[in-house]
N, C-alpha and C positions, 0 to 999 in steps of 0.2 A: 770448891772442888766439884767437877762435873762427873767424876768417877769413870768407870769403864762401861762400855756398851755391849749388850748381848743381844743377838738377833734370833728370832724365833722361827720365821718363815724364810725359805730359800727358794725364791722364784723370780723370774724376770718381769712378772706383771706387777700391777699395783695391788697391795694388800692393805685394807683400810678398816676402820671402825671396829677395833677389838672390843669384845664384850665377855666378861668372865661368867662362867656358870656359877650358881650359888655355892656349890661345894668347892670351888676353886680348882677343880681338876681339869676343866676344859675352857677353851676360848672360842667363841664364835666370831667370825669376821666376814667381810666381803672381799671378793677377789675377781679380777678379770682374767685370771690365768687360763681359763678354758674358753675364752672368746667373748664372753659378755659377763656382766656383773651377776654373780651368784653368791649364795651364802654357804660358807664352809664352817667346819668345826675342827679343832685340833686339841691335842693334849696341851697342858700348860707349858710344857717344855718345847713345843713346836712339832712334836712327832704325831703320827697317826692322823694326818690331814684327811678329812672326808668331806665331800661335796654333798650338801643337803638338798639344794634346789637344782633343777636341770630343765631349762627351757630357753627360748630365744629372746626373752624379755628381761627387764631389770628386776632383780630381787635384792633388796638392800635393807638397812636399818634393823638388824637382828636384835631382839631383846628377850632374855631368858625370863621365864616365869619364876617366881620365888621358890617353888618346889623343884625346879630344874626339869620338869616334865614337858614343858612347852616352850616354843620360841615364837614370839610375835615378829612380824616383819612386814615390809612394804613391797608391793609388786604392782606393775602395770599390765599384768597378763590379761586383764579384762578390759583394757583400753584406757584406764585412768588409774592414778595412784590410789590404792586402797590398802587397808590394814588386813592382814591375814594372820592365821596362827597355824602351827604345825607341831607334831611331835618332834623330839630332839633328834630322831633319826631321819627326818624329812618326810615322814608319812602323815596321813590324815590332815591334809591341808584344808583349812576352812576360812572363808571370807567373813570378816567382821563388819566392815563398813561398806556402804553402797551409796555414795553421794556424788553429785555432779562436780564437786570440787576435788582437789588433791588432798588426800589424807595420808599423813606420814609421821615418822618419829614416834612409834608406840613406846609407852613406858608403863610397866606393871606397878600396881600398888603393892606394898610389902605383903599383904595378905593374899594376893593373887586374885582378888575378887573384882578389881577394876583396872582399866587401862586408860591412861591419859594419852592424847595424841594431838597433832597439829592439823588443822583444816584451813584451807584457803577460802575465805568468805569475802565477797565483794572487794577483790583486789588487795586484801590484806589477810594475814594469818592470825587465827585465834587458837587458844588451847581448849580442847574438849576433854571431858571425862565420860567414859561409858562402862557398863558392866562387861565382864570378861567374855560374855557371849555375844557382845555387840549391841545389846539393848540399852535404853536409857541414855542416849547421847546428849550431853549438856555442855553448852559453851560457858566456861568459867572465867574467861578474861574479858571478852566483849569490849575491846578497845580498838579505836580506829587506826592504830598502827600495828606493826607486826609483833606478835608474841610467839616465841619459838622455844623448842628444846625443853619440854617439861621433865622434871626429875623429882620423884617422890622422896621425902625424908624417910629414913628407916622405920620410924614409928607410924608412918602413914598419915600424919596430921598436917603436913605442909608439902607444897610443891615449889621447887625452885624453877625458874625459867629465864629466858633471855628476852628482853624487850627493847624496842627502839623509841619508846614513847617520850624519852627526854632528849632526843636528838642524836644520841649515839647508842651503841648496844651496851646494855647493862644487865647485871644479874639481879633479878627480883625474887622475893619470897611471897607466898600467899597461903592462906588456909585452903584446904581441898575444895571448899565450896566457892572459892574465888574472892573471899573477903580478905581484908588486911594485907593489901599488896604493898610491899616495901622494897625500895632500891637498896641493895646491900653492898654493891661494889662502889658506886658513886664516884667514878673517875671520868676524865675526859676521853678515855680510850675505849676501844671496842673490847668488851668482855663477853665471852660466849660459852655455851655448852656446860652448864653446871652439873657436877656429879657428886653425890654425897658419899662421905666415908661411911663404912658399915656401922660405926657407933653414932652417927648423926651429928658429930661435933665439928666436922670440917667439910668444906666443899672444894673440890678441884674444878678448874675451868681453864680455858686458854684465853690469852689476852694479847692484843696488838699494841704493845707499849714501847717496844724498842725496834721498830721498823720491820718486825716479823712477829708471827704468833709464837708464844711460849706457854708452857704449862705452869699454872700458879695454883696455890692452895691458900685458903683463908678459913678462919673460924666461921661457923654457921651464921653469925650475926654480921659478918663482913669485916671483922677486925683481923689484924695480923696477916695481911696479904703478902705472900712469899713466892718469889719466882723459883721454880725448880729446874727448868731447862734453859740453857744459854747457848744453843747452837745458832749459827747465822741463818738457818733456814726454818721453815714453819714446823712447829710441834703442835699436834692437834688431837682432839678426841680422847681426853684422859678417861680412864676407867679403873676404878678401885678393885683390887682383889678382895674376895670375901673376908680375908683375915684382916684387911686394912693395912697390911704391911707393904704392899706393892701397888704401883700404878702402871697400867699399860697405856700406850699412846701411839699415835701414828706420826711419822717424821720422815724428813729427807735429811736427817742429821749427818749422813755420810759426807755432806759438804760438796757434792758434785755440782757443777754449774747447771743452770736451768736447762740447758740442752740435754743434759744427761740425768734428769731427775727421775727417781723411782721412789715411790712412797714405801716405807717399811714400818713394821710394827716393833716397838721396843717395850721393855719392862724395866722399871726402876724402883728403888726404894722411895718411900714417901718424903724423904728429905732431898730427893733428886740425885742421890748417889747410886752407883752400880747400875748404870743404864746399859741394858743388854739388847742388842739387835737380834730379833728372832726370824727375820726374813732377809734374803740377800742374793743379788745377782748384779754384777757390775758391767755387763756387756751391752752392746748395741744390737738390737733386733729391729729390722725395718723392712720396707717394701713388701707388705703381705700380698699374696695372690691366691685367691680361692681356686680350688679345683672345680671343674664344671659341676660335679655332683655334690659339692659342698662338704665332702668328707675330709679333704686335706687342705693344708695351707702351705704354700711355698713361701720362703722369706729369705732375707739376707741377714747374716750375723757375723760379728767378729769375735765370737766366743772362743774360737781356736787360734786367734792371733791376727788373722787378716780376714777380709770380707769374703765369705763363701755363700753359696746357695744351699739352703736346708729345706726339708719338708717335714711336716708334723701332722698328726691328726687334728681335726678341727677343735678338739677339746684340749689341745696343747700337749698331748701325750705322744710317745714314740717319735721323738725328734731324731732326724737322720740327716747327716751331711751328704750332699750330692756332688759337690765340686771340691777339688783339693789341689791348689797350686799357689805359688807365692804371689800372684797378682790378684787384683780385685775382680770378683765375679758378683754381678748385681742384676737387679731388675728382672726377676723371673716372671714369665707369663705362660699359662697353660694353653695347650692346643684345645680346641672345642671338644675333641673326643677324649680328653684326659690322658692321652697316651704319651705326649711329649711336652717338654718345657723349653721355651726359648729363654735365653739370658744374655747379658752383656758381659764380656770378659776383656781384660786388658793384657791377657797372657801373650799376645803378639805385639806388645809395646804400643798398641793403639786400641781403641775401643772397637770390638767386632761383635756381631751377633752370632751366637751359637745356638744349636738345638741339641737336646739330649733326651733319652728315654727317662721316664719318671723315677727310675732307680739310679740315675746318674750315669748310666752307660751310654756308649755311642755318642760322645760329644763331638760335634762337627761344626766348623766355622762355615757359615752360609753366606757371609757378605764378602770376605776376602778382598778388602779394599784398604789402601794405606791411610784413608781418612777416618774420621770418627763416625761409627755407625751405632746408634743407640735407640732406646725406647721401642722395642719390638711389640707389636700388637697383632694378634691373629684375627683374621676375618671369621665371622660366625660359622662359615662352612669349612674352615680349616684349610682352604686352598691358597690363601694369600696371607702375607705378613706386611703390615705397614710399619715403617720405622723412620727415624730421623737420621740425617747424614749431612756432614759439611763438605762432601766431596766436590761441590761446585763453588766453594768459597765461604758460604754461610750455611747455617743449619736449616735444612728444609725437610719436608715430609716426602718420603719415597714409598714405593710399594714393590713387592717381589713375590714370586711364587714361593710356596712353602719350602722348596728345596734350594732357594737362593737364586734361581734363574729369573730372567725377564725383569730386571730392576729398572724402574722408571720413576721419574720425578713428578710429584703431584702439585706441590705448592710452589708459588713464585713470590717470594717476599724479599725485602731488602735487608733484613736484620736477622731474625731468628725464629724458627718454627720447630716445635718438638712435641713429644708426648701424644702421639695419635691414639685415638680410641674409636673403635668401630661401633656403629649403632647395631642393636641386636638383629635388625633385618638385613644388615650388610649393605645398605644403600648409602650410608653417609659415614663420614669420619669427622670426629671432633678433634681439635688439637689446640695447643697453646702457641700464640704468635706474639712476637715483640716488634711487629712491623710499625707500631705506633709508639715505640720506645717504652711502653709498659706492657705487661702481660695481659693478653686478652684471650678469651675462648672463642675460637672460630669453628664453624661447621661447613663442610664441603661435600659434594658428591664424590664417589670413589674414583672418578676419573680426574679429579682436581678442579672441576668446574663449580660454579655457584658458591664461592667462598664468602661466608657471611659472618661478621662479628656479632656474637649474641650476648656478650657481656657489656661492652661499650662503657667501661668505667675507668676513671683515671688511676685506679689502684692496680695492684698486681693480681691477676687472675690466672691460675694455672691448674694442671693435673685434672682434666675432665674425666669423668667416669659415668657411663650411661647406666641407668637403671635397667634391670632385666626386661621390663616391658617397653623400653625405649621412650617413655614419656618424660623422664626426668634426667638431669645431668647433675651429679655432685662435682664439686670443684673446691679448690683452695684459694683463698683470697686474703689480702692484708688490708682490705677496705676499711676495717674498723680498728686498725692499729698494728696487730700482729697476725700472722697466718692462722686462719681458722677454716673450718670446713663449712661450705654452703651448699644449698641445693636450689635448682631452678628448673622450670619447665624446659623442654628440649628446644623451644624457640627463644629462650632467654628470659621469659616472663616469670613472675612470682618468685623472686630471689628470697631465700630464707636462710638465716644463719643457724647452723646446727650445733657448733661447739663454742665454748667461751671459757678460756683459761689462759694463763700467762705464758704457756709454752707455744711451740710451733706445731700446728696440726695441719697435715697435708696428706697427699696421696690417698684419697678415699677409695675404698674397694668394696663394691656391693657383693653380697653373698648371692646364693643361687635362687633366692625368692625375691619377688618384687615388693620389698618392704623398705621403709625408710632406712637410710644409711645408719648403721650402728657399729660399724667397724672402720677404723681408719688408722693409718700409721702415724705415730708421733715421731717424725723423722729425727734421726740422731738422738733418739731417746732410748731408754732401756727396755721399752716394751714394744710389742708389735701391733696388736689390735686392742685399742683401749679408748674408752670414754671416761673422762675423769668425773664421774657422777659423785664419787665419794667426797669430793671437795666442792661440789657445785654450790652448795648453800653458803660456803665461806666466800666464794667469789661474788655471789649475789649480794651478800651482806656488804662487802667492801664497795661494790658498785653503788649501792643505794646511799651509803655514807658519803662517797665522793661526789655524788650528784646533788647533794643538799645545797 
């Protein structure tokens, strides 16, 4: 019996890594609902959600101190992943580690005097223990393979952890000084993320035994391993309630196909019954477009039945619908002065480019052509709009004045060209072309001359997006199997993969500062701007296992 499911958070973004406060009254978690990964806290019933961290970097891995007064967490705000601590209201942030390697996954000792954590050393990860003020950092595993996810026993005498030392991921136990290391799961499957029950008698973990991750429990010595969740999708990150009567976990248990995945937080009884979803939003949000000042994001959503253009504050608040008609409206783009938004609409039975004020008023068709006109892109000075059209038989790049006049063809290809993107200096246009029967990123001058293929790869490369300083271009590619977001120099050099997950990642959108891409649309997914950092280490683990 899998029981009923109760949801605690209700948001269209990914909510991950639930962690109970010691008194059982609150749950800390990480969410991308405000544009990047931040740490939040809520009451145990899902109410009174409060954001604790607020900056443009990653803040993840929250861990409550035993007295409930502090939360340790991981942040890259100083350039590298380090361990920090703060009060539970988000104040008094203090950095604990300062090492050239990544430090993450803090775990408090039961007496609150020490913190275990993971540090990457010489291309593998070891478990360290330090005093709560960051002093006396000691490597307690010192093994040439990865040791991850330390969890203190309630009596403070042992640490459970995950290790790959026997070829696959297993749960090990050791004394806090690193002695007496023992494999307690001992299966041919991947077993990860041990968490102790409050009485120290059982350990919850998740395991990849039936073609997906499920939550299991076992006795502390590894006996009586029992599967609690049986959904066809991944159930991850179990966390015991202080009473020992409940387990919170992250899941995509709603059973939506991969294209529509949204991680949610659930709570269940320790026997697996009464599973309750505490976060929920089933809609599609896509095509994010930042306003020039970085204060707003326009996007497309089907939350009201069909796809319309919406706008919200950059923190995800004040969502407002701008278009309203029975046809599809999509692909919003802001004018450089932030006063107007172009978008594509099928309200005239074919795709046309419209422009409107940012409050949704004064919607005007500026292409007025019986063919398909799509992918509008403003020039940096706001005087021109590049777009794609099939008015001459195949899809090509065109340019027009901002009022729709003086429409002229720029590209001349035999198959398909679309998705133009202006360089910040207004001198070049990047676009996607299928002239070689696979998607490539081209760059040309704004009069259509000097067209150059800058990706030149047999895979599909699409959706170019210039960095604000014009030195980089982000794009989507399936060169490594599925669509992921990549970045390259503006001349096509130094290609680097930015995302790695089993979903389709595309349509990168830079914000207003010349920083690495950290927002992109997971097309046809339930979120708008998201990086799936919360499950990064799961995918990393799987990849290493598969490559053995």
